[in-house]
N, C-alpha and C positions, 0 to 999 in steps of 0.2 A: 565659688568653691569655699574646701577650707582653706586660712590662711593663717598662720601664725609667724608674724615676721619682729624681729630682733631687732633691737640697735643697742646704741652707748657704747659696746666695746672698745679697747682702743691702748695705748702705751700709759701705762701709770708707774711712775717711781713705789718704789716700797713705802706703805704706809700713807697712802696717798687712796684716791675715792673713785667710785665710779657711779653710777647711777647706768642699768640696765633694761630696758623696755620692750612688751612683746606685744604687739598690740593683734589683737583676735578680729577672725571675720568668718564667715559663713557657716556657724554653729554656736546653740544658743549658751554661749559666754557664758553666764552667770548660773547655770546647771553642771558645771565643770568644775573639777579640782584642777588646780593649776600648781606649777610644780617649774622650778628650776633645774637643770643637770647641770651640767660640768664633764669633757673630759681632755686629759690632758696626754702632750704624747704617750701613747706604749702602755697607754695604762685608761682601766675601762671605766666607761663612763659611771659616775655615782649621781645619786641624789646630792644636791646641798639645800635646796627648802621648798617646804609643799605650803599649800594657803588651800584651806576646804570653798564652798561655795558661799552662800549668803553669810555664816555666822562669821567666819574668816580666821580658822582658829590657823594655825605654823604652829609647823616644826624645821628641826634646823638637823644639817649634820653639826658634829660634837666641833669637827673642825672650823664652824666657822659661826657657830653661837657667840652671839655680842658684837659679833661686827655686822655681819649683814641684816639686813628685815627686808620680808619680803613681804606687798603691801598687793593689793588691788584695787581698781573701781570699773566695778561695774556699768556704771554709767558711759565710759569710754573702752567697755571692754576692752580694756588695757592689764600685764598684772607687770607690778614693779621689779628688781631685785637693786631694794640700795646695797650697795658693799665699801666696809669701809677701813680703815687701819689696815689696807690690802698689802700681801705677803707675797714673792717669788712664789710660793707652793700655790699660788691661787692664783697663774699662771694653766689658761686652759682653753677649748673653744664651751662657750656658755648656751645651751641650747634651753629652750621653752617646753611645757608640754603642756595638755589639757587632756585630761582623762574623767571619761563619767563613769561611776563603778556598778551602774544598772545594766549597763549596755556591755561595758569594757571596752570602748569607743576609746582611741589614743591617738592624739595627733602631735606632730614634730616640727618646732620651728626647723629652719636654715642653723642655727647658730650664731654669732659671735665672737669674735677672739677679743681673749685681754689676754695682755703680758703687761705683768711688773714687773720692774727692772731699771734698775738703776742706768 
C-alpha cells in the first residue's frame, strides 16, 4: 500500500537546523511531484516547498526562501527538507505530500513535529 513516512523532526533552538526525510513506498515515486507542507496550531496547512519529478524544479514559500532546501533521491524514493536558520514561527507539524498531476492522485504522510524554541 501507499506509504509516506516522515522523520527527522524534533526540538531545536532558534538559529538551528533540522533535516526532514520522507520515505515513500507503494507508488511510482519518480513520477510524482513532491512537496512539504506545514500546519501550525490554529492555522491552515500551508505549502512550504515543492520539487518536480525528474528535472527537479523547486519552489518555496516566501517565508522560507534562502533558509530551506528541498531535494529528492529517486533511487531511494525519498524526499528531504533541509531547514537552516530556524525561527520560532517555523514551529509546526510538517507533512510530506505526493502529487501526480495527470491523474490528480495525492498522498499524505502522517506528519512530523518541528518545534523551534529556546
